[in-house]
C-alpha positions as CSV (number, residue, x, y, z in Angstrom):
1,M,118.0,-10.1,113.9
2,R,120.8,-11.3,116.1
3,G,118.4,-13.3,118.2
4,I,117.0,-15.1,115.1
5,I,120.4,-16.0,113.8
6,I,121.6,-17.3,117.2
7,T,118.3,-19.2,117.6
8,F,118.7,-20.9,114.2
9,L,122.4,-21.6,115.0
10,F,121.6,-23.3,118.3
11,F,118.6,-25.1,116.8
12,L,120.3,-26.4,113.7
13,A,123.8,-27.2,115.2
14,P,122.6,-30.0,117.5
15,I,120.5,-31.5,114.7
16,I,123.4,-31.6,112.3
17,L,125.7,-32.9,115.1
18,M,123.2,-35.8,115.8
19,F,122.9,-36.7,112.2
20,A,126.7,-36.7,111.9
21,M,126.9,-39.0,114.9
22,R,124.4,-41.3,113.3
23,H,126.5,-41.6,110.1
24,L,129.7,-42.0,112.2
25,T,128.1,-45.0,114.0
26,L,127.1,-46.4,110.7
27,L,130.7,-46.1,109.5
28,L,131.9,-47.8,112.7
29,R,129.5,-50.7,112.2
30,I,130.7,-51.1,108.7
31,W,134.3,-51.1,109.8
32,L,133.5,-53.7,112.6
33,A,131.7,-55.9,110.0
34,W,134.7,-55.6,107.6
35,R,137.1,-56.5,110.4
36,R,135.0,-59.4,111.5
37,S,134.9,-60.7,107.9
38,R,138.7,-60.4,107.7
39,K,139.0,-62.7,110.8
40,D,136.7,-65.3,109.3
41,G,138.8,-65.4,106.1
42,S,135.8,-65.1,103.9
43,E,136.6,-63.2,100.7
44,V,133.0,-62.7,99.5
45,I,132.3,-59.2,98.4
46,D,128.6,-58.4,98.2
47,I,127.9,-55.5,95.9
48,T,124.1,-55.8,95.9
49,P,122.6,-52.3,96.2
50,E,120.3,-51.9,99.1
51,K,117.6,-49.4,99.7
52,P,118.9,-46.8,102.2
53,H,117.2,-46.8,105.5
54,P,115.8,-43.4,106.5
55,P,116.4,-42.2,110.1
56,S,113.8,-43.4,112.5
57,R,111.0,-41.1,113.6
58,R,112.1,-41.4,117.2
59,F,115.6,-40.1,116.2
60,I,114.2,-37.2,114.3
61,A,111.8,-36.3,117.1
62,F,114.7,-36.5,119.6
63,A,116.9,-34.3,117.5
64,V,114.1,-31.7,117.1
65,I,113.4,-31.7,120.8
66,V,117.0,-31.3,121.7
67,G,117.3,-28.5,119.2
68,L,114.2,-26.7,120.5
69,V,115.4,-27.0,124.1
70,I,118.8,-25.5,123.3
71,A,117.2,-22.8,121.1
72,S,114.8,-21.9,123.9
73,L,117.6,-21.8,126.5
74,V,119.6,-19.4,124.3
75,W,116.5,-17.3,123.6
76,M,115.8,-17.0,127.3
77,R,119.5,-16.1,128.0
78,L,119.3,-13.4,125.3
79,A,116.1,-12.0,126.8
80,D,117.6,-12.0,130.3
81,D,118.4,-8.4,131.2
82,T,120.2,-8.8,134.5
83,N,122.8,-6.2,133.6
84,P,121.8,-2.6,134.2
85,P,121.8,-0.5,131.0
86,S,124.9,1.5,130.5
87,V,124.8,5.3,130.0
88,Y,127.0,7.2,127.5
89,V,129.0,9.9,129.0
90,P,130.1,12.3,126.3
91,A,133.7,13.7,126.1
92,H,134.4,16.4,128.6
93,M,137.2,18.3,130.3
94,D,138.2,17.2,133.8
95,A,139.2,19.4,136.7
96,Q,142.9,19.5,135.5
97,G,141.9,20.6,132.0
98,R,142.5,17.2,130.3
99,V,140.1,15.9,127.8
100,V,138.3,12.7,128.9
101,P,137.0,10.7,125.9
102,G,133.4,9.7,125.7
103,Q,132.6,6.2,127.2
104,Q,129.9,3.9,128.3
105,Q,129.4,3.7,132.1
106,K,127.1,1.6,134.2
107,P,125.1,3.7,136.7
């Protein structure tokens, strides 16, 4: 279950980030156009509604590919078992008679 949640997180986070960047660049372009119109001294305000442009297919494909690459890298990292498994050593008494609590130890 943990692997699925992490995969979705690392798949969806880059996509959301790229769409946010797309909208931030749109806001930057609007701000630059507004600043340019202020320099020209034109006071015309166009309130004509325009049909919103959907994101291009290349952008969507790029976002999905980046998401898949990141998700696969995370998935491979989760599947990488380079650390040896640890062994649980139960609580016991040492040579001096003190209680040693149970703990995980690497062999």
